[in-house]
PASEBA-1860 file (N, C-alpha, C; in nm, 3 decimals):
! residues 68
1> MNDIILDP> 7.371/10.946/12.641/7.456/10.975/12.531/7.481/10.940/12.420 ~ 7.486/11.006/12.318/7.448/10.944/12.139/7.556/10.942/12.078 ~ 7.569/10.845/12.070/7.669/10.686/12.015/7.654/10.715/11.868 ~ 7.775/10.758/11.802/7.788/10.794/11.704/7.937/10.699/11.646 ~ 7.941/10.620/11.557/8.029/10.535/11.501/8.075/10.599/11.415 ~ 8.223/10.658/11.450/8.289/10.690/11.285/8.326/10.590/11.218 ~ 8.277/10.628/11.054/8.313/10.575/10.962/8.469/10.583/10.937 ~ 8.543/10.485/10.945/8.697/10.516/10.898/8.736/10.543/10.779
9> IIVEEINK> 8.633/10.549/10.633/8.620/10.543/10.520/8.616/10.703/10.463 ~ 8.510/10.769/10.565/8.469/10.892/10.575/8.552/10.976/10.579 ~ 8.634/10.941/10.749/8.744/11.046/10.797/8.884/11.045/10.682 ~ 8.924/10.908/10.624/9.008/10.851/10.541/8.979/10.994/10.412 ~ 8.910/10.992/10.343/8.781/11.090/10.229/8.836/11.202/10.267 ~ 8.823/11.242/10.437/8.850/11.382/10.455/9.001/11.422/10.446 ~ 9.059/11.320/10.506/9.193/11.333/10.532/9.241/11.342/10.390 ~ 9.252/11.325/10.322/9.310/11.294/10.194/9.269/11.402/10.109
17> LTQYEMAK> 9.144/11.526/10.154/9.090/11.614/10.062/9.236/11.758/10.057 ~ 9.265/11.792/9.947/9.379/11.908/9.957/9.268/12.025/10.040 ~ 9.376/12.163/10.034/9.307/12.304/10.091/9.199/12.290/9.979 ~ 9.251/12.297/9.898/9.078/12.351/9.752/8.995/12.255/9.719 ~ 9.023/12.132/9.766/8.924/12.049/9.719/8.794/12.050/9.875 ~ 8.886/12.144/9.981/8.841/12.159/10.081/8.738/12.328/10.046 ~ 8.801/12.397/10.011/8.749/12.524/10.015/8.624/12.515/9.899 ~ 8.667/12.460/9.830/8.550/12.385/9.724/8.445/12.358/9.778
25> LWRFAPDG> 8.457/12.275/9.842/8.328/12.176/9.955/8.251/12.242/10.028 ~ 8.346/12.341/10.089/8.330/12.441/10.197/8.173/12.535/10.103 ~ 8.275/12.634/10.007/8.140/12.685/9.944/8.059/12.629/9.884 ~ 8.082/12.525/9.784/7.948/12.507/9.693/7.843/12.346/9.755 ~ 7.924/12.270/9.876/7.817/12.156/9.917/7.705/12.206/9.911 ~ 7.610/12.091/9.904/7.422/12.077/9.890/7.454/12.093/10.026 ~ 7.316/12.196/10.058/7.286/12.150/10.185/7.237/11.984/10.248 ~ 7.286/12.016/10.422/7.292/11.851/10.486/7.399/11.770/10.433
33> HIYFDATL> 7.492/11.807/10.384/7.600/11.738/10.304/7.646/11.713/10.465 ~ 7.694/11.571/10.459/7.759/11.479/10.538/7.848/11.566/10.660 ~ 8.000/11.645/10.545/8.089/11.682/10.635/8.068/11.799/10.692 ~ 7.871/11.901/10.665/7.861/12.038/10.745/7.726/12.011/10.829 ~ 7.747/11.863/10.885/7.591/11.828/10.983/7.708/11.876/11.069 ~ 7.652/12.019/11.144/7.743/12.002/11.282/7.633/11.907/11.416 ~ 7.628/11.773/11.386/7.545/11.702/11.507/7.629/11.595/11.476 ~ 7.686/11.572/11.357/7.800/11.502/11.362/7.915/11.535/11.372
41> PYYKIFKD> 8.008/11.402/11.382/8.176/11.397/11.460/8.245/11.491/11.291 ~ 8.182/11.439/11.214/8.279/11.447/11.092/8.316/11.627/11.068 ~ 8.224/11.714/11.108/8.209/11.894/11.059/8.330/11.913/11.146 ~ 8.402/11.848/11.339/8.458/11.867/11.309/8.588/11.799/11.307 ~ 8.604/11.734/11.217/8.719/11.713/11.141/8.737/11.789/11.024 ~ 8.670/11.774/10.986/8.654/11.890/10.844/8.722/11.994/10.882 ~ 8.682/12.063/10.981/8.701/12.219/10.981/8.825/12.165/11.056 ~ 8.841/12.086/11.137/8.991/12.132/11.193/9.103/12.054/11.088
49> RFKELGGF> 9.046/12.043/10.999/9.193/11.960/10.874/9.180/12.033/10.800 ~ 9.054/12.146/10.805/9.124/12.228/10.678/9.124/12.393/10.747 ~ 9.105/12.357/10.866/9.227/12.510/10.912/9.370/12.467/10.964 ~ 9.371/12.336/10.995/9.520/12.281/11.007/9.579/12.307/10.862 ~ 9.559/12.353/10.734/9.634/12.323/10.576/9.594/12.439/10.569 ~ 9.552/12.574/10.669/9.536/12.663/10.563/9.396/12.789/10.581 ~ 9.296/12.712/10.602/9.186/12.723/10.568/9.125/12.832/10.392 ~ 9.067/12.891/10.455/8.994/12.981/10.327/9.122/13.095/10.246
57> TPEISKQL> 9.152/13.109/10.171/9.264/13.162/10.169/9.196/13.302/10.090 ~ 9.264/13.393/10.014/9.222/13.499/9.926/9.257/13.410/9.772 ~ 9.357/13.394/9.763/9.398/13.349/9.656/9.307/13.197/9.611 ~ 9.226/13.157/9.684/9.192/12.984/9.702/9.047/13.048/9.645 ~ 9.058/13.132/9.686/8.858/13.203/9.672/8.846/13.284/9.578 ~ 8.965/13.352/9.544/8.941/13.404/9.357/8.977/13.275/9.276 ~ 9.024/13.173/9.330/9.000/13.032/9.196/8.872/13.022/9.204 ~ 8.804/12.977/9.298/8.707/12.950/9.288/8.557/13.009/9.212
65> GWNP> 8.613/13.142/9.279/8.470/13.189/9.191/8.314/13.153/9.312 ~ 8.236/13.230/9.240/8.090/13.183/9.298/7.962/13.087/9.224 ~ 8.083/13.044/9.121/8.009/12.969/9.047/8.063/12.808/9.074 ~ 7.991/12.702/9.087/7.998/12.538/9.063/8.032/12.476/8.973
END
């Protein structure tokens, strides 16, 4: 079994993000971003928190556009 120790600072950073900030990261984060590496537990923490906040909405998507 692969024992990965969570960095509490990263978990705290995820928990402080707003729905808009999470959507922006989801859309524009560079490849290999730690929050989106499905082999790490941060992916599930991020995904669950984003869903809890309401995930992507049409309004947020329009605000973000497609250019970082």
